[in-house]
C-alpha positions as CSV (number, residue, x, y, z in Angstrom):
1,M,-28.5,-23.3,8.9
2,A,-31.5,-24.8,10.8
3,K,-30.2,-23.4,14.0
4,F,-29.9,-19.9,12.5
5,D,-33.4,-20.2,10.9
6,K,-34.9,-21.1,14.3
7,K,-33.2,-18.1,15.9
8,L,-34.3,-15.8,13.1
9,A,-37.9,-17.1,13.3
10,G,-38.0,-16.2,17.0
11,I,-36.8,-12.7,16.3
12,L,-39.3,-12.1,13.5
13,F,-42.1,-13.4,15.7
14,E,-41.0,-11.0,18.5
15,S,-41.0,-8.2,15.9
16,N,-44.5,-9.1,14.8
17,L,-43.3,-10.0,11.3
18,L,-44.3,-13.7,11.7
19,K,-47.4,-15.2,13.3
20,E,-47.0,-17.9,15.9
21,D,-48.4,-20.7,13.7
22,Q,-46.0,-19.8,10.9
23,R,-42.8,-19.8,13.0
24,D,-42.2,-23.6,13.4
25,T,-43.9,-24.5,10.2
26,L,-41.7,-22.4,8.0
27,V,-38.5,-23.4,9.7
28,G,-39.3,-27.1,9.2
29,E,-40.3,-26.5,5.6
30,A,-37.1,-24.6,4.9
31,D,-35.1,-27.5,6.4
32,R,-36.9,-30.1,4.3
33,N,-36.4,-28.1,1.1
34,N,-32.7,-27.5,1.9
35,T,-33.2,-23.7,1.6
36,S,-33.0,-20.9,4.1
37,L,-35.8,-19.3,6.0
38,T,-35.0,-15.9,4.4
39,E,-35.3,-17.3,0.9
40,L,-38.6,-18.9,1.7
41,L,-40.0,-15.8,3.2
42,L,-39.0,-13.6,0.3
43,E,-40.2,-16.1,-2.3
44,R,-43.7,-16.2,-0.8
45,G,-43.8,-12.5,-0.1
46,L,-44.3,-13.0,3.7
47,C,-41.6,-10.5,4.7
48,V,-39.6,-7.6,3.2
49,E,-35.9,-8.1,3.2
50,T,-35.2,-4.7,4.8
51,D,-37.6,-5.6,7.6
52,I,-35.7,-8.9,8.3
53,I,-32.4,-7.0,8.3
54,A,-33.7,-4.3,10.6
55,A,-35.2,-6.9,13.1
56,V,-31.9,-8.8,13.4
57,A,-29.8,-5.7,13.6
58,D,-32.0,-4.3,16.4
59,N,-31.9,-7.6,18.3
60,L,-28.0,-7.7,18.2
61,N,-27.5,-3.9,18.4
62,F,-25.5,-4.1,15.1
63,H,-25.8,-1.7,12.2
64,P,-27.9,-2.9,9.2
65,I,-26.7,-2.5,5.6
66,N,-28.4,-2.4,2.2
67,L,-25.9,-4.1,-0.1
68,E,-27.7,-2.9,-3.2
69,K,-26.6,0.6,-2.4
70,V,-23.0,-0.1,-1.3
71,T,-19.9,-0.7,-3.5
72,P,-17.3,-2.8,-1.7
73,N,-13.8,-1.3,-1.5
74,S,-11.2,-3.1,-3.6
75,M,-8.8,-3.2,-0.7
76,A,-11.4,-4.8,1.4
77,L,-12.2,-7.4,-1.2
78,D,-8.5,-8.4,-1.3
79,S,-8.8,-9.5,2.3
80,L,-10.8,-12.6,1.4
81,T,-11.2,-14.8,-1.7
82,E,-14.5,-15.3,-3.4
83,E,-14.6,-18.9,-2.1
84,Q,-13.9,-17.8,1.5
85,C,-16.7,-15.3,1.3
86,K,-19.2,-18.0,0.1
87,I,-18.1,-20.4,2.8
88,Y,-18.4,-17.9,5.6
89,G,-21.4,-16.1,4.2
90,V,-19.8,-12.7,4.4
91,L,-18.7,-9.8,2.2
92,P,-15.9,-7.3,3.1
93,I,-17.2,-3.8,2.5
94,S,-14.5,-1.4,3.5
95,K,-11.0,-1.5,5.1
96,V,-9.3,1.3,7.0
97,G,-6.0,0.3,8.5
98,K,-6.6,-2.9,10.4
99,V,-10.4,-2.4,10.7
100,L,-12.5,-4.4,8.3
101,T,-16.2,-3.7,7.9
102,L,-17.9,-7.0,7.1
103,A,-21.5,-7.7,5.9
104,V,-22.6,-10.9,7.6
105,A,-25.5,-13.2,6.8
106,N,-25.4,-15.1,10.1
107,P,-24.3,-12.6,12.8
108,F,-25.1,-15.1,15.6
109,D,-22.2,-17.4,14.7
110,V,-19.3,-15.8,16.5
111,L,-17.0,-18.6,15.2
112,I,-17.3,-17.2,11.7
113,L,-16.3,-13.7,12.9
114,D,-13.3,-15.3,14.8
115,D,-12.2,-17.2,11.7
116,V,-12.4,-14.1,9.5
117,K,-10.4,-12.2,12.1
118,I,-7.7,-14.8,12.0
119,V,-7.6,-15.1,8.2
120,T,-7.5,-11.3,7.6
121,G,-5.6,-10.2,10.6
122,C,-8.1,-7.4,11.1
123,E,-10.5,-6.2,13.7
124,I,-14.0,-7.0,12.4
125,V,-16.9,-4.6,12.5
126,P,-19.9,-6.7,11.5
127,V,-23.0,-5.2,9.8
128,V,-26.1,-7.2,9.2
129,S,-27.6,-8.4,6.0
130,T,-29.4,-11.5,4.7
131,D,-27.9,-14.7,3.2
132,V,-29.8,-13.8,-0.1
133,A,-28.4,-10.3,-0.3
134,V,-24.9,-11.5,0.7
135,K,-24.8,-14.2,-2.0
136,K,-26.0,-11.8,-4.6
137,A,-23.5,-9.1,-3.6
138,I,-20.6,-11.6,-3.5
139,K,-21.3,-12.6,-7.1
140,A,-21.6,-9.0,-8.3
141,A,-18.5,-7.8,-6.4
142,F,-16.1,-10.5,-7.7
143,A,-17.6,-10.5,-11.2
144,Q,-16.9,-6.7,-11.3
145,E,-13.3,-7.4,-10.4
146,V,-13.0,-9.8,-13.3
147,D,-14.8,-7.5,-15.7
148,T,-12.5,-4.6,-14.7
149,E,-9.4,-6.7,-15.5
150,G,-10.8,-7.7,-18.8
151,Q,-11.7,-4.1,-19.7
152,M,-8.1,-3.1,-18.8
153,D,-6.7,-5.7,-21.3
154,E,-9.0,-4.3,-24.0
155,L,-7.9,-0.8,-23.3
156,L,-4.2,-1.9,-23.6
157,A,-4.9,-3.5,-27.0
158,A,-6.9,-0.5,-28.2
159,N,-4.2,2.0,-27.0
160,E,-1.3,0.6,-29.1
161,G,0.0,3.3,-31.4
162,V,-2.6,5.8,-30.4
163,D,-1.0,7.7,-27.5
164,G,1.5,9.8,-29.6
165,A,-1.1,10.7,-32.2
166,L,-3.4,12.2,-29.6
167,E,-0.8,14.1,-27.7
168,L,-1.0,17.5,-29.5
169,K,-4.8,17.4,-29.9
170,D,-5.5,16.5,-26.3
171,N,-3.0,19.1,-25.0
172,S,-4.4,21.9,-27.1
173,E,-8.0,21.2,-26.2
174,L,-7.3,20.6,-22.5
175,D,-8.9,23.8,-21.2
176,E,-12.1,23.2,-23.2
177,M,-12.6,19.6,-22.2
178,D,-15.4,18.6,-19.8
179,L,-14.1,15.6,-17.8
180,S,-17.4,13.8,-17.3
181,E,-18.3,14.0,-21.0
182,D,-14.9,12.9,-22.2
183,I,-15.1,9.6,-20.3
184,S,-17.9,8.4,-22.6
185,S,-16.6,10.0,-25.8
186,E,-14.7,8.4,-28.7
187,G,-10.9,8.6,-28.1
188,S,-7.9,7.1,-26.5
189,P,-8.8,4.5,-23.8
190,I,-5.9,5.8,-21.7
191,V,-7.4,9.3,-21.8
192,K,-10.7,7.8,-20.6
193,M,-9.0,5.8,-17.9
194,V,-7.1,8.8,-16.4
195,N,-10.2,11.0,-16.6
196,L,-12.2,8.3,-14.9
197,L,-9.7,8.1,-12.0
198,I,-9.8,11.8,-11.6
199,L,-13.6,11.9,-11.6
200,Q,-13.8,9.1,-9.0
201,A,-11.4,10.9,-6.8
202,I,-13.5,14.1,-7.0
203,D,-16.7,12.3,-6.3
204,K,-15.1,10.8,-3.1
205,K,-14.0,14.3,-2.1
206,S,-10.3,13.2,-2.2
207,S,-7.5,15.7,-1.8
208,D,-4.8,13.6,-3.6
209,I,-4.5,10.8,-6.1
210,H,-1.4,8.5,-5.7
211,I,-0.4,6.3,-8.6
212,E,2.4,4.0,-7.3
213,P,4.3,1.4,-9.3
214,F,5.6,-1.8,-7.6
215,E,7.4,-4.8,-9.0
216,K,4.3,-6.8,-10.1
217,R,1.4,-4.4,-9.7
218,L,0.2,-0.8,-9.8
219,R,-1.5,0.7,-6.8
220,V,-3.9,3.6,-6.9
221,R,-4.9,5.4,-3.7
222,F,-7.2,8.3,-2.9
223,R,-6.6,10.4,0.2
224,V,-10.0,11.0,1.8
225,D,-10.3,12.9,5.1
226,G,-6.6,12.7,5.6
227,A,-6.3,8.9,5.2
228,C,-5.3,7.0,2.0
229,Q,-7.7,4.4,0.6
230,E,-6.9,1.9,-2.1
231,T,-9.1,1.7,-5.2
232,V,-9.3,-0.5,-8.3
233,A,-6.0,-0.1,-10.2
234,P,-5.1,-0.7,-13.9
235,P,-2.6,-3.5,-14.7
236,K,1.0,-2.7,-14.2
237,R,1.7,-2.8,-18.0
238,L,-0.5,0.3,-18.5
239,H,1.6,2.4,-16.1
240,P,3.9,4.0,-18.7
241,A,1.0,5.1,-20.8
242,I,-0.9,6.5,-17.8
243,V,2.1,8.5,-16.7
244,S,2.7,9.8,-20.2
245,R,-0.9,11.0,-20.4
246,I,-0.7,12.8,-17.0
247,K,2.6,14.4,-18.1
248,I,0.9,15.7,-21.3
249,M,-1.9,17.2,-19.2
250,A,0.5,18.9,-16.9
251,S,2.8,20.1,-19.8
252,L,5.8,18.0,-18.6
253,D,8.5,16.3,-20.5
254,I,7.3,12.8,-21.3
255,A,10.8,11.7,-22.4
256,E,12.4,12.6,-19.0
257,R,12.1,9.7,-16.5
258,R,15.2,10.2,-14.4
259,I,14.4,13.4,-12.5
260,P,11.4,14.7,-10.5
261,Q,8.9,17.0,-12.4
262,D,6.2,19.3,-11.2
263,G,3.3,20.7,-13.2
264,K,-0.3,21.8,-13.1
265,F,-3.4,21.7,-15.2
266,Q,-7.1,22.7,-15.1
267,M,-10.2,20.7,-16.1
268,R,-13.9,21.3,-16.0
269,V,-15.7,18.7,-13.9
270,K,-19.5,18.6,-13.9
271,G,-19.7,22.3,-14.9
272,R,-17.1,23.7,-12.5
273,Q,-13.4,24.4,-12.9
274,V,-11.0,22.4,-10.9
275,D,-7.2,22.9,-10.5
276,F,-4.7,20.1,-10.3
277,R,-1.1,20.1,-9.1
278,T,1.0,17.2,-10.4
279,S,4.3,15.8,-9.0
280,V,6.2,13.0,-10.8
281,L,8.9,11.2,-8.8
282,P,11.2,8.4,-10.2
283,M,11.0,5.2,-8.2
284,V,12.7,1.8,-8.3
285,H,9.9,0.3,-10.5
286,G,8.8,3.4,-12.4
287,E,7.5,6.9,-11.8
288,K,5.2,7.6,-9.0
289,V,2.6,10.3,-9.7
290,C,0.8,12.4,-7.1
291,I,-2.1,14.7,-8.2
292,R,-3.3,17.3,-5.7
293,I,-6.9,18.2,-6.3
294,L,-7.7,21.9,-5.6
295,D,-11.5,22.1,-5.9
296,S,-12.5,25.7,-5.2
297,S,-16.2,24.7,-4.9
298,G,-15.4,23.3,-1.5
299,L,-13.3,26.3,-0.3
300,A,-14.8,28.1,2.7
301,L,-14.1,31.8,2.4
302,S,-15.8,32.8,5.6
303,L,-14.0,32.7,8.9
304,E,-17.2,31.8,10.7
305,S,-17.7,28.7,8.5
306,L,-14.4,27.2,9.5
307,G,-15.9,26.1,12.9
308,F,-13.2,27.6,15.2
309,E,-13.9,27.9,19.0
310,P,-15.4,31.3,19.8
311,E,-12.3,32.5,21.7
312,A,-10.0,31.5,18.8
313,L,-12.3,33.0,16.2
314,G,-12.5,36.3,18.2
315,D,-8.7,36.5,18.4
316,F,-8.2,35.7,14.7
317,K,-10.8,38.3,13.6
318,W,-9.2,40.9,15.8
319,A,-5.8,40.2,14.2
320,V,-7.0,40.6,10.6
321,K,-8.7,43.9,11.5
322,Q,-5.4,45.4,12.7
323,P,-4.0,48.2,10.5
324,Y,-0.5,46.6,10.4
325,G,1.4,43.7,11.9
326,M,1.9,40.1,11.2
327,A,-0.5,37.2,11.8
328,L,0.9,33.7,11.4
329,V,-0.9,30.4,10.9
330,T,1.2,27.3,11.7
331,G,0.9,23.6,11.4
332,P,2.0,20.6,9.4
333,T,1.3,20.1,5.7
334,G,-2.3,19.4,5.0
335,S,-3.6,21.0,8.2
336,G,-5.8,23.6,6.3
337,K,-3.5,26.6,6.7
338,S,-4.0,27.9,3.2
339,T,-7.8,27.8,3.5
340,T,-7.5,29.9,6.7
341,L,-5.2,32.4,5.0
342,Y,-7.6,32.7,2.1
343,S,-10.4,33.3,4.5
344,A,-8.4,36.0,6.2
345,V,-7.7,37.7,2.9
346,K,-11.5,37.5,2.0
347,E,-12.2,39.1,5.4
348,V,-10.2,42.2,4.6
349,L,-10.9,42.3,0.9
350,C,-12.4,45.7,-0.2
351,V,-11.9,48.2,-3.0
352,E,-10.0,50.6,-0.8
353,D,-7.2,48.1,0.0
354,N,-4.5,46.8,-2.3
355,I,-4.0,43.1,-1.5
356,T,-1.2,41.1,-3.0
357,T,-0.2,37.4,-2.3
358,V,3.0,35.4,-3.0
359,E,2.2,31.7,-3.3
360,D,4.0,28.5,-4.3
361,P,1.8,27.7,-6.2
362,V,-1.4,29.8,-6.4
363,E,-3.9,27.2,-5.1
364,Y,-7.1,29.2,-5.6
365,Q,-7.7,32.3,-7.6
366,L,-9.5,35.1,-5.8
367,D,-11.2,37.9,-7.7
368,G,-9.9,41.3,-6.6
369,V,-6.6,39.9,-5.2
370,N,-3.2,40.3,-7.0
371,Q,-1.7,36.8,-6.8
372,V,2.0,36.2,-7.6
373,P,3.1,32.6,-8.4
374,V,6.7,31.8,-7.2
375,S,9.0,30.3,-9.7
376,D,12.5,29.3,-8.5
377,K,13.5,28.4,-12.1
378,R,12.9,32.0,-13.2
379,G,14.5,33.4,-10.1
380,L,11.1,34.6,-8.7
381,T,11.6,33.4,-5.1
382,F,9.5,34.5,-2.1
383,A,12.1,37.0,-1.1
384,A,12.4,38.5,-4.7
385,A,8.7,38.7,-5.1
386,L,8.3,40.4,-1.7
387,R,10.8,43.0,-2.5
388,S,9.0,43.9,-5.7
389,I,5.6,43.8,-4.0
390,L,6.6,46.3,-1.4
391,R,7.2,48.7,-4.2
392,Q,3.7,48.1,-5.5
393,D,2.0,50.1,-2.7
394,P,0.3,47.2,-0.9
395,D,-1.9,47.4,2.2
396,T,-2.1,43.7,2.9
397,V,0.4,41.0,1.9
398,M,-0.1,37.3,2.1
399,I,3.0,35.1,2.0
400,G,2.4,31.4,1.3
401,E,5.2,30.3,3.6
402,I,8.2,31.7,5.4
403,R,10.9,29.3,4.5
404,D,14.2,31.1,5.2
405,K,15.8,34.1,7.0
406,E,15.6,36.4,4.0
407,T,11.9,36.0,3.6
408,A,11.3,36.3,7.3
409,E,13.3,39.5,7.5
410,I,11.4,41.2,4.6
411,A,8.0,40.0,6.1
412,V,9.0,41.4,9.6
413,K,10.1,44.8,8.0
414,A,6.9,45.0,6.0
415,A,4.8,44.4,9.2
416,L,6.8,47.1,11.0
417,T,6.4,49.7,8.1
418,G,2.6,49.8,8.1
419,H,1.6,46.6,6.2
420,L,-0.7,43.8,7.3
421,V,1.1,40.5,6.7
422,F,-0.4,37.0,6.7
423,S,1.8,34.0,6.4
424,T,2.5,30.4,7.5
425,L,5.2,28.5,9.2
426,H,5.8,24.8,9.9
427,T,5.8,24.5,13.7
428,N,3.9,22.3,16.2
429,D,2.2,25.0,18.3
430,A,1.7,28.8,18.6
431,P,4.4,29.5,21.3
432,S,7.2,27.6,19.4
433,T,6.6,29.8,16.3
434,I,8.2,32.7,18.1
435,T,11.3,30.8,19.0
436,R,11.4,29.5,15.4
437,L,11.6,33.0,14.0
438,V,14.4,33.9,16.5
439,D,16.3,30.7,15.5
440,M,16.0,31.8,11.9
441,G,18.1,34.9,12.9
442,I,15.4,37.5,13.4
443,D,16.1,39.8,16.3
444,P,13.7,39.1,19.3
445,F,12.8,42.8,19.5
446,M,11.8,42.8,15.8
447,V,9.7,39.6,16.3
448,S,7.9,40.9,19.4
449,S,7.2,44.3,17.7
450,S,5.9,42.9,14.4
451,V,3.8,39.8,15.3
452,V,0.3,40.5,16.6
453,L,-1.0,36.9,16.6
454,V,0.2,33.4,16.2
455,S,-2.1,30.5,15.6
456,A,-1.6,26.8,15.2
457,Q,-4.1,24.6,13.3
458,R,-5.0,21.0,12.8
459,L,-7.7,19.1,10.9
460,L,-9.6,16.4,12.8
461,R,-11.8,13.7,11.4
462,R,-15.5,14.1,12.0
463,L,-17.5,11.1,13.4
464,C,-20.0,9.6,11.0
465,K,-23.5,10.7,12.1
466,E,-25.0,7.5,10.8
467,C,-23.0,5.0,12.8
468,K,-21.2,6.7,15.7
469,E,-22.1,5.0,19.0
470,K,-22.2,6.4,22.5
471,F,-19.9,5.2,25.2
472,D,-18.8,6.1,28.7
473,P,-15.1,6.5,29.2
474,P,-13.7,5.9,32.7
475,R,-13.9,9.1,34.8
476,E,-10.2,8.8,35.8
477,R,-9.2,8.7,32.2
478,L,-11.2,11.8,31.4
479,M,-9.6,13.7,34.2
480,E,-6.1,12.6,33.0
481,L,-7.0,14.0,29.5
482,G,-7.9,17.4,30.9
483,Y,-11.6,17.5,31.3
484,K,-13.1,19.5,34.2
485,E,-15.5,18.0,36.8
486,D,-18.6,19.8,35.5
487,E,-17.8,18.8,31.9
488,I,-17.5,15.2,32.9
489,E,-20.9,15.3,34.5
490,G,-22.7,16.9,31.5
491,G,-20.6,15.6,28.6
492,T,-21.5,12.9,26.1
493,W,-18.8,10.9,24.2
494,F,-19.0,8.8,21.1
495,Q,-16.7,6.4,19.4
496,A,-16.2,5.4,15.8
497,K,-18.2,2.3,14.6
498,G,-17.9,2.0,10.9
499,C,-20.6,1.5,8.2
500,G,-20.9,1.4,4.4
501,R,-21.3,5.1,4.2
502,C,-18.1,6.3,5.9
503,N,-14.4,5.6,6.2
504,G,-13.9,3.5,9.3
505,G,-16.4,5.5,11.4
506,Y,-15.4,8.9,10.1
507,K,-16.8,11.2,7.4
508,G,-15.4,14.6,6.7
509,R,-13.0,16.8,8.7
510,F,-13.1,20.1,10.6
511,A,-10.5,22.5,11.8
512,I,-9.3,23.4,15.4
513,L,-7.3,26.5,16.1
514,E,-5.0,27.6,18.9
515,T,-4.5,31.3,19.0
516,M,-1.9,33.3,21.0
517,R,-2.1,37.1,21.1
518,M,1.1,39.0,21.6
519,F,0.2,40.6,24.9
520,E,2.7,43.0,26.5
521,D,3.7,40.3,29.0
522,V,4.4,37.8,26.2
523,R,6.4,40.4,24.3
524,R,8.6,41.0,27.3
525,I,9.4,37.3,27.6
526,V,10.3,37.2,23.9
527,I,12.6,40.3,24.3
528,D,14.3,38.7,27.3
529,G,15.1,35.6,25.4
530,G,12.5,33.3,27.1
531,S,12.0,29.8,25.9
532,A,8.9,28.4,24.1
533,L,7.8,26.9,27.5
534,D,8.0,30.3,29.2
535,I,6.0,31.9,26.4
536,R,3.4,29.1,26.6
537,G,3.0,29.5,30.3
538,K,2.3,33.2,30.0
539,A,-0.1,32.7,27.1
540,L,-2.0,30.1,29.2
541,E,-2.3,32.6,32.0
542,K,-3.7,35.1,29.5
543,G,-6.4,32.6,28.5
544,M,-5.0,30.8,25.4
545,V,-7.1,27.8,24.4
546,T,-4.7,25.1,23.3
547,L,-5.2,22.6,20.4
548,R,-5.7,19.7,22.8
549,R,-8.3,21.7,24.7
550,C,-10.2,22.6,21.5
551,A,-10.1,18.9,20.4
552,L,-11.4,17.7,23.8
553,L,-14.3,20.2,23.7
554,N,-15.3,18.8,20.2
555,S,-15.0,15.2,21.5
556,M,-17.3,16.1,24.4
557,R,-19.8,17.4,21.9
558,G,-19.8,14.2,19.9
559,I,-18.1,15.7,16.8
560,T,-15.0,13.6,17.0
561,S,-13.6,10.7,19.1
562,I,-11.1,10.7,22.0
563,E,-8.9,8.4,19.8
564,E,-8.8,11.1,17.1
565,V,-8.0,13.7,19.8
566,L,-5.1,11.7,21.1
567,S,-3.7,10.9,17.6
568,M,-3.8,14.5,16.3
569,T,-2.9,16.7,19.3
570,Q,0.0,16.6,21.8
571,D,-0.2,16.1,25.6
572,E,-0.1,19.4,27.5
573,I,2.8,19.9,29.8
């Protein structure tokens, strides 16, 4: 400790926080009193804790952290025991994959960081605090873990015999219930627990909640910015009651535990209506629950607000203004296709046009749009709904997804008979979408005549503005990735660092779009039976900006990292 105090005193002196005559005197006094220099300075009011942290962080070029404003992640806390944290003078803050953000009281001792790296098996991202703040935060963090377990036991005892009595009442009043108010109200502890989980997920801007049973424990994870994060979970013995409550909310059969079930419900959260889709799946150790959160308050309904490249935005706006034809948005699940389609519908929405959608399920309700929910159980498939819609005098039709040949044929015929059709497909890029339709059994001539635009979309994580750090990649590597000479000269690149305010260096996501217009040259290749590579080559000649190119441009602007570009986009041939 004396060695650290001496180093700290020197830094504080250089930062004009200590006078020269105080430096050695205070270090010696702290050593004699068996206390730390930080404790002595704070006790006598000679320094402010935030100033000490800032001075050390600036000296080491580390990020500072205010532990009073940060709640450590439960998955991070599982990395070290309370005793280990006290011995090393550290506190795990967040954990994403194999990267652990660690608040450190003595950042000069590299051996501590090496030991923690070995014990946890993680790469360590240190952030600077003081020994006083770290000790206080360790006590609070692990006390909270104990309290949470104790509260769960109390909830279990209080819940005995109550769940069934509340079933009808809760189900009948579901639409009128305000989630944030119900947490603190009198009632079933299980109801409060489920509502609290949902509220926490919404506050973290999660897209999904996963409740997963294992042999000896229950795991709860929130999907934030495309990555799952573990949070505090109830004891395993509460799992059946939690699943029953969620089934009641989603109007599912609580007695059926052998087959998958899907449902939905709505709740009012902090004054706004939020939709939820629920999926229950039987597993080895119980039923796994996934709740998809559909919060329309975060839905962007303007094409400009999606952040596409100017060329892609221009192509897409041109397509939605066509009097007829088919515009397709492709990509994997969770790539933002539905949001883009809703934005396209909003772009053409007017009193003069009759707009109808077929969705499975209806994710967001749009005023002025006729929305049809698909129900396979009732025989209302995409194809059946489309046939009926075409007899309803539509101008614009949005199809949630083209899944089979029958749906594809009806969509193509609708596009050829004067309707504007928007839909999605699961393909990797824009050119391969054309060959996918042909593989489904659609005649190449029909495909080339009906499709006006194909686009492929991805969501990339956005670098945290608070902690991203500048770096200079090797010029040769940038050339390999596809950057041009002038871009390398004027570009600035950043990489993820990680802090208490983000998720491993990332915070939020944004969309990139690859658009391919069906120019006459492209149509000719399709009719002649050309491959996806042939179509791609001609589209590139016509100026198509690929997904990789869009991602590289955003990396050069400091919006995302090169690592994220490589993980989310394919190499260009």
